[in-house]
C-alpha positions in Angstrom: -35.7 14.2 -46.4 -32.3 14.1 -47.9 -29.8 11.4 -46.8 -26.1 11.9 -47.1 -23.9 9.0 -48.0 -21.7 8.0 -45.1 -18.8 5.7 -44.7 -18.4 4.1 -41.3 -20.8 6.8 -39.9 -18.5 9.6 -41.2 -19.9 12.1 -43.6 -18.1 13.3 -46.7 -17.2 16.6 -45.1 -15.6 14.9 -42.1 -13.6 12.6 -44.4 -12.4 15.7 -46.4 -11.4 17.4 -43.1 -9.5 14.3 -42.0 -7.7 14.1 -45.3 -6.8 17.9 -45.1 -5.3 17.4 -41.6 -3.4 14.4 -42.8 -1.9 16.3 -45.7 -1.0 19.2 -43.4 0.7 16.9 -40.9 2.5 14.4 -43.1 2.8 16.3 -46.4 1.5 15.3 -49.8 4.7 13.4 -50.6 4.5 11.1 -47.6 0.8 10.1 -47.9 1.4 7.5 -50.7 4.1 5.8 -48.6 1.8 5.8 -45.5 -1.1 4.4 -47.6 1.2 1.7 -49.0 2.4 0.7 -45.6 -1.2 0.5 -44.3 -2.2 -1.6 -47.3 0.7 -4.0 -46.7 -0.2 -4.3 -43.0 -3.9 -5.0 -43.8 -2.8 -7.6 -46.4 -0.5 -9.3 -43.8 -3.4 -9.3 -41.3 -5.8 -10.8 -43.8 -3.2 -13.5 -44.7 -2.6 -14.4 -41.1 -6.4 -14.6 -40.5 -6.8 -16.9 -43.5 -3.9 -19.1 -42.2 -5.5 -19.4 -38.8 -8.9 -20.3 -40.3 -7.1 -23.0 -42.5 -5.3 -24.5 -39.5 -8.5 -24.6 -37.4 -10.4 -26.3 -40.2 -7.6 -28.7 -40.9 -7.3 -29.6 -37.2 -11.0 -30.0 -36.9 -11.2 -32.3 -39.9 -8.2 -34.3 -38.6 -10.0 -34.9 -35.3 -13.3 -35.7 -36.9 -15.1 -32.5 -35.8 -18.0 -31.6 -38.0 -17.3 -28.2 -39.6 -20.3 -28.4 -41.9 -22.5 -26.8 -39.3 -21.7 -23.4 -40.5 -22.9 -24.3 -44.0 -26.1 -25.7 -42.5 -26.7 -22.5 -40.5 -26.0 -20.4 -43.6 -28.4 -22.4 -45.7 -31.1 -21.9 -43.0 -30.4 -18.2 -42.8 -30.7 -17.9 -46.6 -34.1 -19.6 -46.5 -35.3 -17.2 -43.8 -33.9 -14.3 -45.8 -35.7 -15.5 -48.9 -39.0 -15.8 -47.0 -38.6 -12.3 -45.6 -37.8 -10.9 -49.0 -40.8 -12.7 -50.4 -43.1 -11.2 -47.7 -41.7 -7.7 -48.0 -41.8 -7.8 -51.8 -45.6 -8.3 -51.6 -45.9 -5.5 -49.0 -43.8 -3.2 -51.2 -46.0 -4.0 -54.2 -49.1 -2.9 -52.4 -47.7 0.6 -51.8 
């Protein structure tokens, strides 16, 4: 059984087809400008998301709300993940 690499459930052939259509519609000279604009937009969105996270954390700390619960949950999830990896590692070794 051969598996093809996919990105967001899109195969390589589909990505190539989408790129071909984009080049046909916008032209090869406009694609870098479009990609730059999308990159700037994604960066702005990421910065805004980080600012919102910072403000929420700052407000929670100011009002005495415990924000360490996420760290505790992450620590517990890591323990469970390690336990599962330890179990599956022994199962994999048997095969």
